[in-house]
C-alpha positions as CSV (number, residue, x, y, z in Angstrom):
1,M,0.0,0.0,0.0
2,A,2.9,2.4,0.7
3,T,4.3,1.8,-2.7
4,N,1.0,2.7,-4.3
5,S,1.0,5.9,-2.3
6,A,4.5,6.7,-3.3
7,L,3.7,5.9,-6.9
8,D,0.6,8.0,-6.8
9,T,2.8,10.9,-5.5
10,L,5.3,10.4,-8.4
11,I,2.4,10.4,-10.8
12,E,1.0,13.6,-9.4
13,L,4.4,15.3,-9.6
14,A,5.0,14.0,-13.1
15,T,1.6,15.3,-14.2
16,S,2.3,18.7,-12.6
17,Q,5.7,18.9,-14.4
18,T,4.1,17.9,-17.6
19,D,1.4,20.6,-17.2
20,D,4.0,23.2,-16.5
21,A,6.0,22.1,-19.5
22,A,2.9,22.4,-21.7
23,K,2.2,25.9,-20.4
24,R,5.8,27.0,-21.1
25,L,5.5,25.5,-24.6
26,G,2.3,27.4,-25.2
27,K,4.0,30.7,-24.0
28,A,7.0,30.0,-26.3
29,V,4.7,29.4,-29.3
30,R,2.8,32.6,-28.6
31,A,6.0,34.5,-28.1
32,C,7.3,33.2,-31.5
33,E,4.1,34.1,-33.2
34,D,4.5,37.7,-31.9
35,T,8.1,38.0,-33.1
36,E,7.2,36.6,-36.5
37,Q,4.3,39.1,-36.7
38,K,6.7,42.0,-35.9
39,L,9.2,40.7,-38.5
40,N,6.4,40.6,-41.0
41,L,5.4,44.2,-40.1
42,L,9.0,45.3,-40.6
43,L,9.2,43.5,-43.9
44,Q,5.9,45.0,-45.1
45,Y,7.0,48.5,-44.0
46,R,10.3,48.0,-45.9
47,D,8.5,47.0,-49.0
48,D,6.2,50.0,-48.7
49,Y,9.1,52.4,-48.1
50,E,11.0,50.9,-51.1
51,A,7.9,51.5,-53.2
52,R,7.8,55.1,-52.0
53,L,11.5,55.4,-53.1
54,K,10.8,54.0,-56.6
55,A,7.8,56.4,-56.9
56,G,10.0,59.3,-55.8
57,M,12.7,58.3,-58.3
58,A,10.1,58.2,-61.1
59,A,8.8,61.6,-60.1
60,G,12.3,62.9,-59.7
61,I,14.1,63.0,-56.4
62,T,17.0,65.0,-55.2
63,A,20.3,63.4,-54.5
64,M,19.9,64.2,-50.8
65,G,16.4,62.8,-50.8
66,Y,17.7,59.6,-52.4
67,R,20.5,59.3,-49.8
68,N,18.0,59.8,-47.0
69,F,15.9,56.9,-48.4
70,Q,18.9,54.7,-48.8
71,L,20.1,55.4,-45.2
72,F,16.6,54.7,-43.8
73,L,16.4,51.4,-45.8
74,E,19.7,50.4,-44.3
75,K,18.4,51.0,-40.9
76,L,15.3,49.0,-41.7
77,D,17.5,46.2,-43.0
78,T,19.4,46.2,-39.7
79,A,16.2,46.2,-37.7
80,I,14.8,43.3,-39.9
81,A,18.1,41.3,-39.3
82,G,17.8,41.9,-35.6
83,Q,14.2,40.8,-35.5
84,Q,15.1,37.7,-37.6
85,Q,17.6,36.7,-34.9
86,I,14.8,37.2,-32.3
87,V,12.5,35.0,-34.3
88,D,15.2,32.3,-34.7
89,T,15.8,32.4,-30.9
90,A,12.1,32.0,-30.3
91,K,11.9,29.0,-32.6
92,R,14.8,27.4,-30.8
93,R,13.0,28.0,-27.5
94,I,9.9,26.2,-29.0
95,V,12.1,23.2,-29.8
96,D,13.6,23.2,-26.3
97,E,10.3,23.5,-24.6
98,R,8.7,20.8,-26.8
99,N,11.6,18.5,-25.9
100,A,11.1,19.3,-22.2
101,W,7.3,18.6,-22.5
102,Q,8.0,15.4,-24.4
103,T,10.4,14.2,-21.7
104,S,7.9,15.1,-18.9
105,E,5.1,13.3,-20.8
106,R,7.2,10.1,-21.3
107,K,8.1,10.2,-17.5
108,R,4.4,10.5,-16.6
109,M,3.4,7.8,-19.0
110,S,6.0,5.4,-17.6
111,Y,4.7,6.0,-14.1
112,D,1.2,5.4,-15.3
113,T,2.3,2.1,-17.0
114,L,4.0,1.1,-13.7
115,A,0.8,1.8,-11.8
116,T,-1.3,-0.2,-14.3
117,R,1.1,-3.1,-14.0
118,M,0.9,-3.0,-10.2
119,Q,-2.9,-2.9,-10.4
120,Q,-2.9,-5.9,-12.7
121,V,-0.6,-7.9,-10.3
122,E,-2.9,-7.0,-7.4
123,Q,-5.9,-8.0,-9.5
124,R,-4.3,-11.4,-10.2
125,K,-3.5,-11.9,-6.5
126,E,-7.1,-11.0,-5.6
127,N,-8.5,-13.5,-8.3
128,K,-6.2,-16.2,-6.9
129,R,-7.5,-15.6,-3.4
130,D,-11.1,-15.6,-4.6
131,Q,-10.5,-18.8,-6.5
132,K,-8.9,-20.4,-3.5
133,M,-11.8,-19.4,-1.3
134,M,-14.2,-20.8,-3.8
135,D,-12.3,-24.0,-4.0
136,E,-12.2,-24.4,-0.3
137,Y,-16.0,-23.6,0.0
138,A,-16.8,-26.1,-2.7
139,T,-14.6,-28.7,-1.0
140,R,-16.2,-28.1,2.4
141,L,-19.7,-28.2,0.8
142,A,-18.8,-31.5,-1.0
143,N,-17.4,-33.0,2.3
144,Y,-20.4,-31.8,4.3
145,K,-22.9,-33.5,1.9
146,R,-21.2,-36.9,2.3
């Protein structure tokens, strides 16, 4: 009985760890989606700004205006590169959190399997005891009728 209690405690702890890992994985996925959304906004803004540059060039733009556009595009490219690194880091975090969740889940499942096996052993013992009692009862009944 003490081993069942200890095993139940281990199962509860493993379940708690698995739930925590799942929550962390969910947060990592949401954070990654946010970073990807920011990256997409930067990329879209860059495309729009580049279109404005082309329109300005077609309408005739001064050399100073052209240089300002170029400098701003370089700054946007730097920001995009930085955001891409943030996205890559967020994706790696998802992989790490998914691995942690899978490890926790395997551990929990192994405890569940162990508990199931213990229950099956106890059930077989109980069945043997019942069978023995029934055999003894049948033997006594047969001897009593003689």
